[in-house]
PyMOL CGO cylinders between C-alpha atoms (Angstrom):
from pymol import cmd
from pymol.cgo import CYLINDER

trace = [
    CYLINDER, -0.45, 0.31, -0.70, 1.26, 3.28, -0.82, 0.3, 1, 1, 1, 1, 1, 1,
    CYLINDER, 1.26, 3.28, -0.82, 2.05, 5.86, 1.87, 0.3, 1, 1, 1, 1, 1, 1,
    CYLINDER, 2.05, 5.86, 1.87, 0.23, 8.21, 0.85, 0.3, 1, 1, 1, 1, 1, 1,
    CYLINDER, 0.23, 8.21, 0.85, -3.62, 5.81, 2.10, 0.3, 1, 1, 1, 1, 1, 1,
    CYLINDER, -3.62, 5.81, 2.10, -1.50, 4.61, 5.41, 0.3, 1, 1, 1, 1, 1, 1,
    CYLINDER, -1.50, 4.61, 5.41, -1.57, 8.57, 6.00, 0.3, 1, 1, 1, 1, 1, 1,
    CYLINDER, -1.57, 8.57, 6.00, -5.43, 8.64, 4.35, 0.3, 1, 1, 1, 1, 1, 1,
    CYLINDER, -5.43, 8.64, 4.35, -6.21, 6.23, 6.90, 0.3, 1, 1, 1, 1, 1, 1,
    CYLINDER, -6.21, 6.23, 6.90, -4.72, 6.94, 10.00, 0.3, 1, 1, 1, 1, 1, 1,
    CYLINDER, -4.72, 6.94, 10.00, -6.43, 10.36, 8.94, 0.3, 1, 1, 1, 1, 1, 1,
    CYLINDER, -6.43, 10.36, 8.94, -9.82, 8.86, 9.30, 0.3, 1, 1, 1, 1, 1, 1,
    CYLINDER, -9.82, 8.86, 9.30, -9.13, 6.54, 11.98, 0.3, 1, 1, 1, 1, 1, 1,
    CYLINDER, -9.13, 6.54, 11.98, -8.03, 9.20, 14.08, 0.3, 1, 1, 1, 1, 1, 1,
    CYLINDER, -8.03, 9.20, 14.08, -11.91, 11.52, 12.89, 0.3, 1, 1, 1, 1, 1, 1,
    CYLINDER, -11.91, 11.52, 12.89, -13.31, 7.66, 13.29, 0.3, 1, 1, 1, 1, 1, 1,
    CYLINDER, -13.31, 7.66, 13.29, -12.36, 8.01, 17.99, 0.3, 1, 1, 1, 1, 1, 1,
    CYLINDER, -12.36, 8.01, 17.99, -14.38, 10.96, 18.06, 0.3, 1, 1, 1, 1, 1, 1,
    CYLINDER, -14.38, 10.96, 18.06, -11.83, 13.92, 18.27, 0.3, 1, 1, 1, 1, 1, 1,
    CYLINDER, -11.83, 13.92, 18.27, -10.66, 12.78, 21.36, 0.3, 1, 1, 1, 1, 1, 1,
    CYLINDER, -10.66, 12.78, 21.36, -9.03, 10.02, 23.28, 0.3, 1, 1, 1, 1, 1, 1,
    CYLINDER, -9.03, 10.02, 23.28, -9.38, 8.70, 25.52, 0.3, 1, 1, 1, 1, 1, 1,
    CYLINDER, -9.38, 8.70, 25.52, -7.48, 7.58, 28.80, 0.3, 1, 1, 1, 1, 1, 1,
    CYLINDER, -7.48, 7.58, 28.80, -8.08, 5.31, 31.61, 0.3, 1, 1, 1, 1, 1, 1,
    CYLINDER, -8.08, 5.31, 31.61, -8.91, 8.05, 34.00, 0.3, 1, 1, 1, 1, 1, 1,
    CYLINDER, -8.91, 8.05, 34.00, -11.57, 9.06, 32.38, 0.3, 1, 1, 1, 1, 1, 1,
    CYLINDER, -11.57, 9.06, 32.38, -9.62, 12.24, 30.50, 0.3, 1, 1, 1, 1, 1, 1,
    CYLINDER, -9.62, 12.24, 30.50, -9.63, 13.39, 26.39, 0.3, 1, 1, 1, 1, 1, 1,
    CYLINDER, -9.63, 13.39, 26.39, -6.54, 14.24, 24.83, 0.3, 1, 1, 1, 1, 1, 1,
    CYLINDER, -6.54, 14.24, 24.83, -7.87, 16.72, 21.37, 0.3, 1, 1, 1, 1, 1, 1,
    CYLINDER, -7.87, 16.72, 21.37, -7.38, 15.54, 17.94, 0.3, 1, 1, 1, 1, 1, 1,
    CYLINDER, -7.38, 15.54, 17.94, -4.40, 18.04, 16.90, 0.3, 1, 1, 1, 1, 1, 1,
    CYLINDER, -4.40, 18.04, 16.90, -3.56, 20.42, 13.54, 0.3, 1, 1, 1, 1, 1, 1,
    CYLINDER, -3.56, 20.42, 13.54, -0.33, 21.97, 13.69, 0.3, 1, 1, 1, 1, 1, 1,
    CYLINDER, -0.33, 21.97, 13.69, 2.08, 24.35, 10.44, 0.3, 1, 1, 1, 1, 1, 1,
    CYLINDER, 2.08, 24.35, 10.44, 4.85, 26.07, 10.66, 0.3, 1, 1, 1, 1, 1, 1,
    CYLINDER, 4.85, 26.07, 10.66, 8.49, 26.87, 8.95, 0.3, 1, 1, 1, 1, 1, 1,
    CYLINDER, 8.49, 26.87, 8.95, 10.98, 24.00, 7.95, 0.3, 1, 1, 1, 1, 1, 1,
    CYLINDER, 10.98, 24.00, 7.95, 14.29, 23.50, 7.69, 0.3, 1, 1, 1, 1, 1, 1,
    CYLINDER, 14.29, 23.50, 7.69, 16.39, 20.81, 6.39, 0.3, 1, 1, 1, 1, 1, 1,
    CYLINDER, 16.39, 20.81, 6.39, 20.53, 20.48, 7.07, 0.3, 1, 1, 1, 1, 1, 1,
    CYLINDER, 20.53, 20.48, 7.07, 21.32, 18.66, 3.82, 0.3, 1, 1, 1, 1, 1, 1,
    CYLINDER, 21.32, 18.66, 3.82, 23.18, 16.39, 3.02, 0.3, 1, 1, 1, 1, 1, 1,
    CYLINDER, 23.18, 16.39, 3.02, 26.82, 16.97, 0.79, 0.3, 1, 1, 1, 1, 1, 1,
    CYLINDER, 26.82, 16.97, 0.79, 25.84, 15.00, -1.80, 0.3, 1, 1, 1, 1, 1, 1,
    CYLINDER, 25.84, 15.00, -1.80, 22.99, 16.86, -2.87, 0.3, 1, 1, 1, 1, 1, 1,
    CYLINDER, 22.99, 16.86, -2.87, 25.54, 19.77, -4.10, 0.3, 1, 1, 1, 1, 1, 1,
    CYLINDER, 25.54, 19.77, -4.10, 23.21, 22.92, -2.41, 0.3, 1, 1, 1, 1, 1, 1,
    CYLINDER, 23.21, 22.92, -2.41, 22.24, 24.96, 0.05, 0.3, 1, 1, 1, 1, 1, 1,
    CYLINDER, 22.24, 24.96, 0.05, 20.09, 23.86, 2.87, 0.3, 1, 1, 1, 1, 1, 1,
    CYLINDER, 20.09, 23.86, 2.87, 16.64, 23.19, 2.57, 0.3, 1, 1, 1, 1, 1, 1,
    CYLINDER, 16.64, 23.19, 2.57, 13.79, 26.03, 3.54, 0.3, 1, 1, 1, 1, 1, 1,
    CYLINDER, 13.79, 26.03, 3.54, 10.06, 25.40, 3.21, 0.3, 1, 1, 1, 1, 1, 1,
    CYLINDER, 10.06, 25.40, 3.21, 7.05, 25.19, 5.55, 0.3, 1, 1, 1, 1, 1, 1,
    CYLINDER, 7.05, 25.19, 5.55, 5.11, 21.56, 6.60, 0.3, 1, 1, 1, 1, 1, 1,
    CYLINDER, 5.11, 21.56, 6.60, 1.32, 20.58, 7.72, 0.3, 1, 1, 1, 1, 1, 1,
    CYLINDER, 1.32, 20.58, 7.72, 0.13, 17.82, 10.21, 0.3, 1, 1, 1, 1, 1, 1,
    CYLINDER, 0.13, 17.82, 10.21, -2.66, 15.71, 11.80, 0.3, 1, 1, 1, 1, 1, 1,
    CYLINDER, -2.66, 15.71, 11.80, -1.82, 14.98, 15.50, 0.3, 1, 1, 1, 1, 1, 1,
    CYLINDER, -1.82, 14.98, 15.50, -3.97, 11.24, 16.58, 0.3, 1, 1, 1, 1, 1, 1,
    CYLINDER, -3.97, 11.24, 16.58, -4.25, 10.24, 20.12, 0.3, 1, 1, 1, 1, 1, 1,
    CYLINDER, -4.25, 10.24, 20.12, -3.97, 7.47, 20.92, 0.3, 1, 1, 1, 1, 1, 1,
    CYLINDER, -3.97, 7.47, 20.92, -3.88, 7.80, 25.18, 0.3, 1, 1, 1, 1, 1, 1,
    CYLINDER, -3.88, 7.80, 25.18, -1.71, 9.23, 27.63, 0.3, 1, 1, 1, 1, 1, 1,
    CYLINDER, -1.71, 9.23, 27.63, 2.05, 9.01, 26.13, 0.3, 1, 1, 1, 1, 1, 1,
    CYLINDER, 2.05, 9.01, 26.13, 1.16, 7.69, 22.52, 0.3, 1, 1, 1, 1, 1, 1,
    CYLINDER, 1.16, 7.69, 22.52, 0.21, 9.76, 19.72, 0.3, 1, 1, 1, 1, 1, 1,
    CYLINDER, 0.21, 9.76, 19.72, 0.39, 8.67, 15.96, 0.3, 1, 1, 1, 1, 1, 1,
    CYLINDER, 0.39, 8.67, 15.96, 1.01, 12.56, 13.09, 0.3, 1, 1, 1, 1, 1, 1,
    CYLINDER, 1.01, 12.56, 13.09, 1.37, 12.30, 9.57, 0.3, 1, 1, 1, 1, 1, 1,
    CYLINDER, 1.37, 12.30, 9.57, 2.85, 15.52, 7.93, 0.3, 1, 1, 1, 1, 1, 1,
    CYLINDER, 2.85, 15.52, 7.93, 3.39, 16.69, 4.71, 0.3, 1, 1, 1, 1, 1, 1,
    CYLINDER, 3.39, 16.69, 4.71, 6.36, 19.48, 3.84, 0.3, 1, 1, 1, 1, 1, 1,
    CYLINDER, 6.36, 19.48, 3.84, 7.82, 20.91, 1.19, 0.3, 1, 1, 1, 1, 1, 1,
    CYLINDER, 7.82, 20.91, 1.19, 11.40, 22.06, 0.30, 0.3, 1, 1, 1, 1, 1, 1,
    CYLINDER, 11.40, 22.06, 0.30, 13.32, 24.10, -1.66, 0.3, 1, 1, 1, 1, 1, 1,
    CYLINDER, 13.32, 24.10, -1.66, 17.17, 23.38, -2.27, 0.3, 1, 1, 1, 1, 1, 1,
    CYLINDER, 17.17, 23.38, -2.27, 18.56, 26.47, -3.80, 0.3, 1, 1, 1, 1, 1, 1,
    CYLINDER, 18.56, 26.47, -3.80, 21.79, 26.29, -5.49, 0.3, 1, 1, 1, 1, 1, 1,
    CYLINDER, 21.79, 26.29, -5.49, 25.28, 28.56, -4.35, 0.3, 1, 1, 1, 1, 1, 1,
    CYLINDER, 25.28, 28.56, -4.35, 27.11, 27.73, -8.03, 0.3, 1, 1, 1, 1, 1, 1,
    CYLINDER, 27.11, 27.73, -8.03, 29.68, 26.53, -8.60, 0.3, 1, 1, 1, 1, 1, 1,
    CYLINDER, 29.68, 26.53, -8.60, 30.37, 24.39, -4.99, 0.3, 1, 1, 1, 1, 1, 1,
    CYLINDER, 30.37, 24.39, -4.99, 26.83, 23.66, -4.86, 0.3, 1, 1, 1, 1, 1, 1,
    CYLINDER, 26.83, 23.66, -4.86, 24.92, 23.65, -7.95, 0.3, 1, 1, 1, 1, 1, 1,
    CYLINDER, 24.92, 23.65, -7.95, 22.34, 21.87, -8.00, 0.3, 1, 1, 1, 1, 1, 1,
    CYLINDER, 22.34, 21.87, -8.00, 18.71, 23.40, -7.12, 0.3, 1, 1, 1, 1, 1, 1,
    CYLINDER, 18.71, 23.40, -7.12, 16.21, 20.56, -5.76, 0.3, 1, 1, 1, 1, 1, 1,
    CYLINDER, 16.21, 20.56, -5.76, 12.61, 20.96, -4.87, 0.3, 1, 1, 1, 1, 1, 1,
    CYLINDER, 12.61, 20.96, -4.87, 10.98, 18.47, -2.39, 0.3, 1, 1, 1, 1, 1, 1,
    CYLINDER, 10.98, 18.47, -2.39, 7.66, 17.10, -1.08, 0.3, 1, 1, 1, 1, 1, 1,
    CYLINDER, 7.66, 17.10, -1.08, 7.60, 14.45, 1.83, 0.3, 1, 1, 1, 1, 1, 1,
    CYLINDER, 7.60, 14.45, 1.83, 5.04, 12.29, 3.67, 0.3, 1, 1, 1, 1, 1, 1,
    CYLINDER, 5.04, 12.29, 3.67, 6.16, 11.67, 6.58, 0.3, 1, 1, 1, 1, 1, 1,
    CYLINDER, 6.16, 11.67, 6.58, 3.58, 8.89, 9.50, 0.3, 1, 1, 1, 1, 1, 1,
    CYLINDER, 3.58, 8.89, 9.50, 5.14, 9.31, 12.88, 0.3, 1, 1, 1, 1, 1, 1,
    CYLINDER, 5.14, 9.31, 12.88, 4.65, 7.35, 16.24, 0.3, 1, 1, 1, 1, 1, 1,
    CYLINDER, 4.65, 7.35, 16.24, 5.34, 9.88, 19.18, 0.3, 1, 1, 1, 1, 1, 1,
    CYLINDER, 5.34, 9.88, 19.18, 6.06, 8.06, 22.97, 0.3, 1, 1, 1, 1, 1, 1,
    CYLINDER, 6.06, 8.06, 22.97, 5.13, 10.78, 25.63, 0.3, 1, 1, 1, 1, 1, 1,
    CYLINDER, 5.13, 10.78, 25.63, 7.13, 10.53, 27.98, 0.3, 1, 1, 1, 1, 1, 1,
    CYLINDER, 7.13, 10.53, 27.98, 5.84, 13.56, 29.90, 0.3, 1, 1, 1, 1, 1, 1,
    CYLINDER, 5.84, 13.56, 29.90, 2.43, 14.96, 28.94, 0.3, 1, 1, 1, 1, 1, 1,
    CYLINDER, 2.43, 14.96, 28.94, 1.23, 18.46, 29.86, 0.3, 1, 1, 1, 1, 1, 1,
    CYLINDER, 1.23, 18.46, 29.86, -0.05, 21.64, 29.55, 0.3, 1, 1, 1, 1, 1, 1,
    CYLINDER, -0.05, 21.64, 29.55, 2.11, 23.74, 30.58, 0.3, 1, 1, 1, 1, 1, 1,
    CYLINDER, 2.11, 23.74, 30.58, 5.17, 21.20, 28.40, 0.3, 1, 1, 1, 1, 1, 1,
    CYLINDER, 5.17, 21.20, 28.40, 4.97, 18.23, 26.50, 0.3, 1, 1, 1, 1, 1, 1,
    CYLINDER, 4.97, 18.23, 26.50, 8.57, 16.11, 25.64, 0.3, 1, 1, 1, 1, 1, 1,
    CYLINDER, 8.57, 16.11, 25.64, 7.62, 13.49, 23.00, 0.3, 1, 1, 1, 1, 1, 1,
    CYLINDER, 7.62, 13.49, 23.00, 10.52, 10.96, 20.88, 0.3, 1, 1, 1, 1, 1, 1,
    CYLINDER, 10.52, 10.96, 20.88, 9.18, 10.41, 17.68, 0.3, 1, 1, 1, 1, 1, 1,
    CYLINDER, 9.18, 10.41, 17.68, 9.74, 7.96, 15.00, 0.3, 1, 1, 1, 1, 1, 1,
    CYLINDER, 9.74, 7.96, 15.00, 8.41, 7.47, 11.62, 0.3, 1, 1, 1, 1, 1, 1,
    CYLINDER, 8.41, 7.47, 11.62, 8.68, 6.48, 7.96, 0.3, 1, 1, 1, 1, 1, 1,
    CYLINDER, 8.68, 6.48, 7.96, 7.99, 9.01, 4.93, 0.3, 1, 1, 1, 1, 1, 1,
    CYLINDER, 7.99, 9.01, 4.93, 8.08, 8.99, 1.24, 0.3, 1, 1, 1, 1, 1, 1,
    CYLINDER, 8.08, 8.99, 1.24, 9.74, 11.61, -0.33, 0.3, 1, 1, 1, 1, 1, 1,
    CYLINDER, 9.74, 11.61, -0.33, 9.91, 12.88, -4.02, 0.3, 1, 1, 1, 1, 1, 1,
    CYLINDER, 9.91, 12.88, -4.02, 13.35, 15.23, -5.23, 0.3, 1, 1, 1, 1, 1, 1,
    CYLINDER, 13.35, 15.23, -5.23, 13.69, 17.21, -8.16, 0.3, 1, 1, 1, 1, 1, 1,
    CYLINDER, 13.69, 17.21, -8.16, 16.16, 18.93, -9.72, 0.3, 1, 1, 1, 1, 1, 1,
    CYLINDER, 16.16, 18.93, -9.72, 15.17, 22.29, -11.10, 0.3, 1, 1, 1, 1, 1, 1,
    CYLINDER, 15.17, 22.29, -11.10, 15.53, 22.42, -14.40, 0.3, 1, 1, 1, 1, 1, 1,
    CYLINDER, 15.53, 22.42, -14.40, 17.42, 19.62, -15.22, 0.3, 1, 1, 1, 1, 1, 1,
    CYLINDER, 17.42, 19.62, -15.22, 13.78, 17.16, -15.20, 0.3, 1, 1, 1, 1, 1, 1,
    CYLINDER, 13.78, 17.16, -15.20, 15.66, 14.45, -13.19, 0.3, 1, 1, 1, 1, 1, 1,
    CYLINDER, 15.66, 14.45, -13.19, 13.11, 13.33, -10.41, 0.3, 1, 1, 1, 1, 1, 1,
    CYLINDER, 13.11, 13.33, -10.41, 14.36, 10.74, -8.20, 0.3, 1, 1, 1, 1, 1, 1,
    CYLINDER, 14.36, 10.74, -8.20, 12.51, 9.48, -4.85, 0.3, 1, 1, 1, 1, 1, 1,
    CYLINDER, 12.51, 9.48, -4.85, 12.58, 6.57, -2.15, 0.3, 1, 1, 1, 1, 1, 1,
    CYLINDER, 12.58, 6.57, -2.15, 11.83, 6.29, 1.74, 0.3, 1, 1, 1, 1, 1, 1,
    CYLINDER, 11.83, 6.29, 1.74, 13.26, 7.53, 4.91, 0.3, 1, 1, 1, 1, 1, 1,
    CYLINDER, 13.26, 7.53, 4.91, 13.51, 6.21, 8.54, 0.3, 1, 1, 1, 1, 1, 1,
    CYLINDER, 13.51, 6.21, 8.54, 13.13, 9.47, 10.82, 0.3, 1, 1, 1, 1, 1, 1,
    CYLINDER, 13.13, 9.47, 10.82, 14.18, 9.34, 14.65, 0.3, 1, 1, 1, 1, 1, 1,
    CYLINDER, 14.18, 9.34, 14.65, 13.98, 13.05, 16.96, 0.3, 1, 1, 1, 1, 1, 1,
    CYLINDER, 13.98, 13.05, 16.96, 12.81, 14.68, 19.79, 0.3, 1, 1, 1, 1, 1, 1,
    CYLINDER, 12.81, 14.68, 19.79, 9.92, 17.89, 19.99, 0.3, 1, 1, 1, 1, 1, 1,
    CYLINDER, 9.92, 17.89, 19.99, 8.10, 19.81, 22.88, 0.3, 1, 1, 1, 1, 1, 1,
    CYLINDER, 8.10, 19.81, 22.88, 5.38, 20.82, 22.36, 0.3, 1, 1, 1, 1, 1, 1,
    CYLINDER, 5.38, 20.82, 22.36, 2.94, 23.78, 25.44, 0.3, 1, 1, 1, 1, 1, 1,
    CYLINDER, 2.94, 23.78, 25.44, -0.64, 24.99, 24.94, 0.3, 1, 1, 1, 1, 1, 1,
    CYLINDER, -0.64, 24.99, 24.94, 0.17, 28.10, 26.94, 0.3, 1, 1, 1, 1, 1, 1,
    CYLINDER, 0.17, 28.10, 26.94, -3.33, 28.75, 29.12, 0.3, 1, 1, 1, 1, 1, 1,
    CYLINDER, -3.33, 28.75, 29.12, -3.53, 32.19, 27.51, 0.3, 1, 1, 1, 1, 1, 1,
    CYLINDER, -3.53, 32.19, 27.51, -4.67, 30.12, 24.72, 0.3, 1, 1, 1, 1, 1, 1,
    CYLINDER, -4.67, 30.12, 24.72, -7.87, 28.33, 27.09, 0.3, 1, 1, 1, 1, 1, 1,
    CYLINDER, -7.87, 28.33, 27.09, -5.00, 26.04, 26.64, 0.3, 1, 1, 1, 1, 1, 1,
    CYLINDER, -5.00, 26.04, 26.64, -6.21, 25.31, 22.96, 0.3, 1, 1, 1, 1, 1, 1,
    CYLINDER, -6.21, 25.31, 22.96, -3.74, 26.54, 20.39, 0.3, 1, 1, 1, 1, 1, 1,
    CYLINDER, -3.74, 26.54, 20.39, 0.11, 25.97, 21.08, 0.3, 1, 1, 1, 1, 1, 1,
    CYLINDER, 0.11, 25.97, 21.08, 2.97, 25.63, 19.47, 0.3, 1, 1, 1, 1, 1, 1,
    CYLINDER, 2.97, 25.63, 19.47, 6.41, 23.99, 18.81, 0.3, 1, 1, 1, 1, 1, 1,
    CYLINDER, 6.41, 23.99, 18.81, 9.43, 22.27, 17.91, 0.3, 1, 1, 1, 1, 1, 1,
    CYLINDER, 9.43, 22.27, 17.91, 10.83, 19.00, 17.34, 0.3, 1, 1, 1, 1, 1, 1,
    CYLINDER, 10.83, 19.00, 17.34, 14.49, 18.34, 15.10, 0.3, 1, 1, 1, 1, 1, 1,
    CYLINDER, 14.49, 18.34, 15.10, 14.03, 14.44, 13.17, 0.3, 1, 1, 1, 1, 1, 1,
    CYLINDER, 14.03, 14.44, 13.17, 17.33, 12.87, 11.45, 0.3, 1, 1, 1, 1, 1, 1,
    CYLINDER, 17.33, 12.87, 11.45, 16.41, 11.31, 8.61, 0.3, 1, 1, 1, 1, 1, 1,
    CYLINDER, 16.41, 11.31, 8.61, 18.20, 8.25, 6.38, 0.3, 1, 1, 1, 1, 1, 1,
    CYLINDER, 18.20, 8.25, 6.38, 16.55, 9.61, 2.56, 0.3, 1, 1, 1, 1, 1, 1,
    CYLINDER, 16.55, 9.61, 2.56, 17.00, 6.54, 0.03, 0.3, 1, 1, 1, 1, 1, 1,
    CYLINDER, 17.00, 6.54, 0.03, 16.58, 8.92, -3.19, 0.3, 1, 1, 1, 1, 1, 1,
    CYLINDER, 16.58, 8.92, -3.19, 19.83, 7.79, -4.97, 0.3, 1, 1, 1, 1, 1, 1,
    CYLINDER, 19.83, 7.79, -4.97, 19.97, 11.59, -4.28, 0.3, 1, 1, 1, 1, 1, 1,
    CYLINDER, 19.97, 11.59, -4.28, 23.96, 11.29, -4.86, 0.3, 1, 1, 1, 1, 1, 1,
    CYLINDER, 23.96, 11.29, -4.86, 23.51, 8.22, -7.47, 0.3, 1, 1, 1, 1, 1, 1,
    CYLINDER, 23.51, 8.22, -7.47, 23.96, 5.23, -5.70, 0.3, 1, 1, 1, 1, 1, 1,
    CYLINDER, 23.96, 5.23, -5.70, 22.88, 5.40, -1.29, 0.3, 1, 1, 1, 1, 1, 1,
    CYLINDER, 22.88, 5.40, -1.29, 21.66, 6.76, 1.30, 0.3, 1, 1, 1, 1, 1, 1,
    CYLINDER, 21.66, 6.76, 1.30, 21.48, 9.78, 2.64, 0.3, 1, 1, 1, 1, 1, 1,
    CYLINDER, 21.48, 9.78, 2.64, 21.38, 11.14, 5.99, 0.3, 1, 1, 1, 1, 1, 1,
    CYLINDER, 21.38, 11.14, 5.99, 20.32, 15.41, 7.37, 0.3, 1, 1, 1, 1, 1, 1,
    CYLINDER, 20.32, 15.41, 7.37, 18.30, 17.27, 9.66, 0.3, 1, 1, 1, 1, 1, 1,
    CYLINDER, 18.30, 17.27, 9.66, 15.08, 18.08, 10.25, 0.3, 1, 1, 1, 1, 1, 1,
    CYLINDER, 15.08, 18.08, 10.25, 13.80, 20.61, 12.35, 0.3, 1, 1, 1, 1, 1, 1,
    CYLINDER, 13.80, 20.61, 12.35, 10.23, 22.34, 12.58, 0.3, 1, 1, 1, 1, 1, 1,
    CYLINDER, 10.23, 22.34, 12.58, 8.30, 24.58, 14.43, 0.3, 1, 1, 1, 1, 1, 1,
    CYLINDER, 8.30, 24.58, 14.43, 5.04, 25.31, 14.52, 0.3, 1, 1, 1, 1, 1, 1,
    CYLINDER, 5.04, 25.31, 14.52, 2.01, 26.52, 15.55, 0.3, 1, 1, 1, 1, 1, 1,
    CYLINDER, 2.01, 26.52, 15.55, -0.18, 23.91, 17.21, 0.3, 1, 1, 1, 1, 1, 1,
    CYLINDER, -0.18, 23.91, 17.21, -4.29, 24.89, 17.64, 0.3, 1, 1, 1, 1, 1, 1,
    CYLINDER, -4.29, 24.89, 17.64, -6.59, 21.80, 19.61, 0.3, 1, 1, 1, 1, 1, 1,
    CYLINDER, -6.59, 21.80, 19.61, -9.93, 19.99, 18.52, 0.3, 1, 1, 1, 1, 1, 1,
    CYLINDER, -9.93, 19.99, 18.52, -10.96, 20.90, 22.14, 0.3, 1, 1, 1, 1, 1, 1,
    CYLINDER, -10.96, 20.90, 22.14, -9.54, 22.03, 25.35, 0.3, 1, 1, 1, 1, 1, 1,
    CYLINDER, -9.54, 22.03, 25.35, -7.77, 19.21, 27.31, 0.3, 1, 1, 1, 1, 1, 1,
    CYLINDER, -7.77, 19.21, 27.31, -9.04, 17.30, 30.03, 0.3, 1, 1, 1, 1, 1, 1,
    CYLINDER, -9.04, 17.30, 30.03, -7.13, 16.51, 33.35, 0.3, 1, 1, 1, 1, 1, 1,
    CYLINDER, -7.13, 16.51, 33.35, -4.19, 14.75, 31.31, 0.3, 1, 1, 1, 1, 1, 1,
    CYLINDER, -4.19, 14.75, 31.31, -2.72, 18.12, 30.44, 0.3, 1, 1, 1, 1, 1, 1,
    CYLINDER, -2.72, 18.12, 30.44, -3.71, 20.31, 32.66, 0.3, 1, 1, 1, 1, 1, 1,
    CYLINDER, -3.71, 20.31, 32.66, -0.50, 19.71, 35.31, 0.3, 1, 1, 1, 1, 1, 1,
    CYLINDER, -0.50, 19.71, 35.31, 2.77, 19.99, 34.76, 0.3, 1, 1, 1, 1, 1, 1,
    CYLINDER, 2.77, 19.99, 34.76, 5.10, 17.00, 35.48, 0.3, 1, 1, 1, 1, 1, 1,
]
cmd.load_cgo(trace, "trace")
């Protein structure tokens, strides 16, 4: 099954849960949507500058400790001739599993691991490279009381192993960083009101 179909299935499952997840104590965690800028420290195999772009995602809580997130991200890697002559445009789709070892409205911390698929196009050359990737990293989220716990902010950093034959013969490694505004579709219950 293609990754796009998996992402769509994850989103439908999230909606089917009634927009929020129940934990053992009866509190709930709302579905979230997020968007913001993204930055990629590019592998030298690209022969380009670092990537600058944006992303959008939907987070689906499973319980107090686990969530899944479906995201789409677009990046532009500008040329810096003559040392870095290539200019890439990338569209990537990713499905993450996130483990929250501390989930609280004031500050939530998590570890994420995900699989994705990226399409990289070498601009002005008509060359396409595509392939799967694995990403692993950490993130922080905060929903300030001033916004009624409905609007928050997030940052995360991931290391990505991409198998798209960018350099013609193997896997490249890149660091991805994102900042986001997060909107909770409903107010979090007592599980997320306190600080751990």
